[in-house]
N, C-alpha and C positions, 0 to 999 in steps of 0.2 A: 482429807485431801488438801485442805488449806495448809496444814502443818507440813506436809510433804513438799508442797509448792514453795512454802516459805523457806524450808531447809535448802532446796535446790537453788533458790534465788540467792540465799546467803553464801552458799558455796561458790556460786558464779561471781558474786561481788568480791569474795576473798581472792579468787583466781585473778581477777582484774587488778586487784590491789597488788598482788605479787608481780604481775606483769609490769605495772606502772612503776613499781619500785626499782626493778631491774633496769627499766628503760631510763629512769632518771639517773642512775649510776652510769649507764652507758653514755648518755648525753654529756655528763660531766667529764667522763674519760675522753670524750671528743672535744673537750674545752668549750662546751656551751655553758652559759650561765645558769647554774642550778643551785638553789639554796640547800643548806644542810637540812633544813626542815622538810624538804621534799624527799630526800634520800632516807631520812630517819622517821618518817611519818608512820604512826601505828595504824592498825586496821580500823580501830574506832575513830581515829582522827580522819582517816580517808572516808569512811562512811558518813561522818558528820559533814565533811567538806562538800560532799555531793548530795547531801540531804536524802540519804537512802535508808529507809526503815529496814529492819532485819528481814521482813517478809516481802520486800519489794525488789524488783529487778532494776539494776542500774542502767540508765540510759547512756550507752557508751559514747554517744556524740558529745556528751558533756565533758569528756576527757580530752577533747581537742586542745592541742598545745602548740604554742609558738615560742621558740627559744632563739637566742642570738649568741654568736661567738663572743667570748670574753674579750679577746683582743681586737675584734672587728665587729661591732654591733650591726653593721650593714649586712653581714652574713647571717641569714636567718634560716630556720628550718621548721616546717610544720610537722606535727605528729597527728595522724588521723586514726581514729578508732571507729570505722564504719559499723553501723548497726547490723547490716546483713552478715551472715556467716561467711558468705563468699561474694564479695562486692562485684557488681556487674559493670559494664562499660559506662552506663549512665552515671553510676556513683563515682567512678573514676573521673569522668568528665567534669562533674561538679567540683571535685577536689582541684583539678587543674585550673578551672575557671577562677577559683578563690586564690590559688597561688599566683596566677597571672595578674589578677586584680591588685594583689598586695605586693607584687614584685618579689616574690619568694621563689627561689629556684630549686630548693632542696626539700625533700619530704621523706617521712617514714610512715608506712601504712601497716597497722597491726591488725591482722585478720585471724579469724578462728580457723578457717580452712584454706587450703591452697586456692589461688585464683584459678578461674576456668581458663582453658587454652585460649579462648577468644579474648578474655580480659588481659591475659599475659601478652598476647600479640598486640593489643592496643597499647599496653604500657611500653612495650619494646619500641613502638613506633614514635614515641614522644622523645624528641631530642632537646626540647627547650628546658626540661627539668631533669634533675637526678632524683629518682624515686627508689627507695629500698622497701622491700616487703618482708615482714617478719610474721611468722605464725606465733600465736600466743604461747604455745608450748615451748617455743625457742627462747622465751623470755621469762619463764617461770623461775629460773635461777640465774645468778650472775656467774657465768663460766669462769671469769677471771678470779673469782674467790675460791675456786676449787683447789684443794691441796695439791693436786697433781698438775695443775697448770702453772708454769713459771711466770714470773713477772715480765710483762711486755711494755716497752716504751717506744712510742712512735718518734722517729727522727724528723726534724725539720729539714727543709731543702738544704739549708746551710750545713747542718750536721751531717747529712748524707754526703754532700760534696767533700767535707773534711775527711770523712771515713774513707771514701774512695781514693782521695789524694794521699792519705796517710799510708795506705797499704798498696798503693798503685794498682787499683782494681778497676774493672769496668762493671757495669750493671750485670752483664751476663755471667760474671764470675762469682756472684754472690749466691748462696743457697736460696732456693725459692720457697715461697708459700703461695697458695692459690687464692684467687678472689673468692672462691667458694668456702674457704676455710672459716670455721666459726669465729676464730679470733679476728680474722681479716674483716668479717662482716660486723663484728662487735665494734671495732674501731672505725668502721666506715672507710677503710683504706681503698686506694685505687692502684692500678698497675703502675709500678715504678716506685711506690712508697717503700720505705725500709723501716723495719722494726728491730730494736735491740732486745734480745731475750736473755734474761738473767736467771740462771739456775743455781741452786745451792750445791756446793761441792764439799765433800768431807775433807779433801786434801787442800784445796785452794781457797775455801771459804765461799767462793762463788765462781761460776763459769759463764762467760758472756759469749754469745754468738749473735750474728746478724742475718736477717732474711729479707729478701725483696719480694714484693707482691708481683705475681706473674699471671 
């Protein structure tokens, strides 16, 4: 029985390792300060960092993370790994209290299962913070590294303005991608943001398109 429990705990820890690795790459793509050692960490290093024996379960609350933007350190983001499979309103409230105390307005919550309707309603009623929720299974792989996913580059406000001026376009004339799109969520994009999509082309070498988040 102990061997079975130990194997399950080790699988669980490895799953969280994969989730955290993808998360670190995602945060770097959003221009948060993330060291190479964090995106290239091995499973053994991960387990040692959090002092987890192969037969023990990892305390997910130890994975709490606070990162800051490379260009603007005042812009910070919390990453929460609640212990409960499906965090309740009380757990969410504790997170919001910490964010308010530290003056942090952005957060990502990584959950095992979807939030309950009551918790989602509570989250939707919070206007003070921008909070994103990802299920663990959405972060097991980095979707931007898939061979069928073209390269995406997020345009700055200045680059977007130059694009619209160059082609004499309005926002409404750009092809759309939705806020629920996995790539949109990966980069944490908001309505009105524009991405440059670069695809390989046998004839032209590469094919560039632009899409606006709608």
